[in-house]
N, C-alpha and C positions, 0 to 999 in steps of 0.2 A: 504494500500500500504506500502511496506517495505521502511524503511529509512536507508541509509548507512552513517555511520560516519567514516571518514577517518582521517589519520594523519593531513592532511591539514585543516580539520574542527577544530581539536584540536589547531593547531597553530593559526588559526583565532580567536578562542575563547580566547586564551591566549593574543593575540594582543589586543582584545577588552576588556580585563581585566575581563573576566568571570571566575568564580570559579566552576560553575556547568553547566552541559549540561543535559537537560531534555530528557528522552528517554521513549519509551513505549514498549509494547510486540513485536511490529513489527520492532524494531530498530536492525540493524546489526552493530556491532562495529568491525572494523578490528583489528587484533593483533597489528599492528603498531600504531593505534589510542589509544589502551589501554596503550601501552608503553609510548606514548607521554603524555597522560593524567596523568600518574603516575609521569613523569618527571616534568610536569608543575603544578602538584598538582591540577588538575581539576577532579571533581567528576562527576559521572553519577548518576542521580536520576530518579526514575520512576515518571511519570507524576503525579500519584495520591499522592505520598509521597510529591512531591514539592508543590502541591496545598494545602495539609493539613498543612505543615509547614509554607507555605506562609500565610495562613489564621490565624494561631496562632500568627505569628509575627505581623500581621496587628492588631489583637485584642489587643496585648500588646503595640501597638504604636511604635514598633521598626522599622517598614519598611514604608518609605514615598514614595518609588519609585514604579511606576506602571509597571508591567511586561506584555507587550503586548502579548507575546507568551502564557502566562497563560490565559489571557482574551480570546484570540482567541480559545484556546482549550476548555475552559469552554463553550463558546457560541456554538462552534461546537458540543460538546456533548449534550447540551440542544436541539439544533435543530434536531439532529439525533434521539433523544428520542421521538420527537413529530411527 
């Protein structure tokens, strides 16, 4: 299913002090959302890139916070494969 990211989503991410929004191949980002992301210095990362970089930082002991969205997506992928 397609996911739409709007300018309001970017404002909420900024308010929540997020610097990255995870996207996948089915994500649609509105032009105003791209502009807002640039303004608020919020990056878009593909889900697979985020998981890889997240694993690396965990291995280095840099990241102590659990990202529930990443866990959900990993579990979902594993369940879909079986």
